C-alpha positions in Angstrom: -10.3 -8.5 17.3 -10.0 -9.6 20.7 -8.8 -13.0 21.9 -7.4 -14.5 24.9 -4.9 -17.5 25.2 -2.5 -19.2 27.5 0.2 -21.5 27.3 2.3 -23.0 30.1 0.7 -20.8 32.7 1.2 -17.3 30.7 -1.9 -15.6 29.6 -1.8 -13.3 26.7 -4.2 -11.1 24.6 -4.3 -10.8 21.0 -6.2 -7.6 19.9 -6.0 -5.2 16.7 -6.6 -5.9 12.9 -9.0 -8.7 11.8 -7.2 -8.5 8.1 -6.2 -12.1 7.3 -2.8 -10.7 6.0 -2.4 -8.5 9.1 1.0 -8.8 10.7 1.5 -9.6 14.5 3.5 -7.4 16.9 4.3 -8.6 20.3 4.7 -6.1 23.3 7.0 -6.6 26.2 7.1 -4.2 29.1 10.3 -3.6 31.3 10.8 -4.6 35.1 7.2 -3.8 36.1 6.2 -6.5 33.5 2.6 -5.2 32.9 1.1 -5.1 29.5 -0.6 -2.1 30.5 2.5 0.0 30.2 1.9 -0.2 26.5 -1.7 1.5 26.8 -0.5 4.8 24.9 0.8 2.7 22.0 -2.2 0.3 21.5 -4.8 2.3 19.4 -1.9 3.6 16.8 -0.9 -0.3 16.7 -4.1 -1.8 16.7 -5.1 0.0 13.3 -2.6 -2.0 11.3 -1.6 -5.1 13.3 -2.5 -7.9 15.2 -1.2 -6.8 18.8 -0.2 -9.7 21.2 0.3 -8.1 25.0 0.8 -9.9 28.0 2.0 -9.8 31.7 5.5 -11.5 32.3 5.7 -14.5 34.1 5.6 -13.7 37.8 3.6 -10.4 37.3 0.1 -9.3 37.2 -2.4 -11.8 35.5 0.7 -14.3 35.3 1.8 -14.0 38.9 3.3 -16.9 40.6 6.4 -17.9 42.3 9.6 -17.8 40.0 12.5 -20.2 40.3 15.9 -19.0 41.6 17.5 -19.2 38.2 14.9 -17.4 36.4 16.5 -15.8 33.4 16.1 -13.5 30.3 16.4 -16.8 28.1 13.4 -18.2 30.2 11.4 -15.0 29.3 12.3 -15.2 25.7 11.3 -19.1 25.7 8.0 -17.8 27.1 7.4 -15.6 24.0 8.0 -18.4 21.5 5.7 -20.7 23.6 3.0 -17.7 23.4 3.6 -17.4 19.4 3.2 -21.3 19.2 0.1 -21.5 21.0 -1.3 -18.3 19.1 -0.3 -20.1 15.8 1.9 -17.1 14.8 4.9 -18.0 12.6 6.6 -14.7 12.5 6.1 -11.3 14.4 7.7 -8.0 15.1 8.8 -7.4 18.8 8.7 -4.4 20.6 10.6 -4.4 24.1 11.0 -1.7 26.8 14.3 -2.0 28.9 14.0 -5.7 30.4 11.4 -6.2 27.5 14.1 -5.1 25.3 16.6 -7.9 26.5 13.9 -10.5 25.9 13.7 -9.0 22.3 17.6 -9.4 21.7 17.4 -13.1 23.3 14.5 -13.8 21.1 16.5 -12.3 18.1 19.4 -14.6 18.8 17.5 -17.6 19.7 14.8 -17.6 17.3 15.6 -15.5 14.5 13.2 -17.2 11.9 10.3 -16.1 14.3 11.3 -12.5 14.2 10.7 -9.7 11.5 11.5 -6.4 12.9 12.7 -5.5 16.4 12.1 -2.4 18.2 14.6 -1.8 21.3 13.5 1.0 23.8 16.2 2.2 26.3 17.6 -1.4 26.3 21.3 -2.5 26.7 23.6 -5.2 25.8 25.1 -5.4 29.2 24.0 -3.4 32.2 26.4 -0.4 32.8 27.8 0.8 36.3 25.3 3.7 36.5 22.4 1.5 36.0 23.8 -1.2 38.7 24.0 1.7 41.1 20.2 2.7 40.3 19.2 -0.9 40.9 21.3 -1.1 44.0 19.4 1.8 45.5 16.1 0.4 44.4 16.8 -2.8 46.2 17.7 -1.0 49.3 14.5 0.8 49.3 12.6 -2.5 48.6 14.5 -4.4 51.3 14.0 -1.8 54.0 10.9 0.2 53.1 8.8 -2.6 51.0 6.3 -2.1 48.4 5.5 1.4 49.3 8.7 2.6 49.4 9.6 1.1 46.1 6.6 2.4 44.1 7.1 5.8 45.5 10.4 6.1 44.0 9.6 4.3 40.7 8.4 7.5 39.0 11.7 9.3 39.7 13.5 6.8 37.6 10.8 6.5 34.6 9.9 10.2 34.1 11.5 13.7 33.6 11.2 15.9 36.8 9.1 18.5 34.8 6.8 16.1 33.6 6.4 14.7 37.1 5.6 17.9 38.4 2.6 18.5 35.8 1.1 15.2 36.4 1.0 14.7 40.1 -2.4 13.1 40.1 -1.6 10.6 37.6 1.6 9.8 39.2 -0.2 9.1 42.4 -2.6 6.7 40.7 0.3 4.8 39.1 1.8 4.5 42.7 -1.5 3.2 44.3 -1.5 0.7 41.1 1.9 -0.4 41.7 1.5 -1.1 45.3 -1.8 -2.9 44.7 -0.3 -5.1 41.8 3.1 -5.5 43.4 4.8 -8.6 42.1 6.2 -9.4 45.2 9.8 -9.1 46.6 11.1 -12.4 45.8 9.9 -12.4 42.2 11.3 -8.7 42.0 14.5 -9.7 43.1 14.8 -12.8 40.7 13.9 -10.6 37.8 16.3 -7.9 38.6 19.0 -10.6 39.1 18.0 -11.7 35.4 18.5 -8.3 33.8 21.9 -7.8 35.9 23.0 -11.1 34.5 22.2 -10.7 31.0 25.2 -10.0 28.7 24.8 -9.8 24.8 27.7 -7.6 24.2 29.5 -10.5 22.4 26.5 -11.6 20.4 25.1 -8.5 18.8 26.7 -9.1 15.4 24.6 -12.2 15.2 21.3 -10.4 15.3 19.9 -10.5 11.5 16.5 -8.5 12.4 16.1 -5.1 11.1 16.3 -3.1 14.5 15.3 0.2 15.6 17.1 1.4 18.7 15.3 4.1 20.5 16.6 6.0 23.5 16.0 9.4 25.5 18.9 11.6 26.2 17.7 12.4 29.7 17.0 8.7 30.9 18.1 8.8 34.4 18.2 4.9 34.9 19.8 3.8 31.4 22.2 6.0 29.9 21.3 6.8 26.1 25.0 5.5 25.5 23.9 2.0 26.0 21.4 2.3 23.2 24.3 3.6 21.2 26.3 0.6 21.9 23.3 -1.5 20.8 23.0 0.3 17.5 26.8 0.1 16.6 26.8 -3.6 17.6 23.8 -4.8 15.6 24.3 -4.8 11.8 20.7 -3.6 10.6 20.1 -1.1 13.3 18.8 2.4 13.1 19.3 4.7 16.1 16.9 7.3 17.2 17.5 9.6 20.3 15.0 12.0 21.6 16.0 15.0 23.6 13.6 14.4 26.7 11.0 11.9 27.8 13.2 10.0 30.4 13.3 6.3 30.7 9.3 6.1 29.7 9.6 8.5 27.0 6.9 6.4 25.1 4.5 7.6 27.7 5.4 10.9 28.0 5.3 11.7 24.4 3.3 8.8 22.7 2.4 10.8 19.4 6.1 11.2 18.6 7.2 7.6 19.6 4.1 5.8 17.8 4.9 7.9 14.7 8.3 6.8 14.8 7.7 3.2 15.5 4.9 2.9 12.7 7.6 4.5 10.1 9.9 1.9 10.9 7.6 -1.1 11.0 6.2 0.2 7.6 9.4 -0.5 6.0 8.9 -4.3 6.3 
């Protein structure tokens, strides 16, 4: 199946199973915001689920200026609005980094809409190391523009050895990052939203069964942030992979997909 929709200026796409009783999973990317991040997961998920993908507001197909006070709560409200527009009462949700923050906020604000939650290299509150990384990225953006920012992006996403083996692919990703750059002001507002997010005192209120997945060699978000999430969420399962970096779902999709499908099958 494939169906496109739009609500309040946010376009989304539904693909996957055509079975009338198929469950829905919503996929939400990280700071880049683009649905294409999940391409390595789509074939595996589409066999069983209806899959809702979208470019986050202010990015890609949903480009446009964001307000100064744009927040993770606003991004979670966009998800609820898309579910309403698509006629979906309840869903699974998988989010990477910033997308994981959206999932946390969704679980707290609209628990009746959520079945299972998958958080990939996310956090309850940004830590000092991640703040330092974002300060460096902001400096690149302010002084070097989109080209400098896009050139540095892979360093924060992937392990060094994998980068060395995939030079052509990284060159294509860098070119795409420049071509589809969300704009400095939008990016700064989205970074501001993730830096301001703090759910550290609310994790115990998350009722959804949650898979917290992290990579030990993530250079952007220490895996210890995921340990904090798993310790605070009552029905959390913690999975730590040895390597793969911040985007380990891209580096080793087979292992990631198997873990995710096993968790979702328990619903």
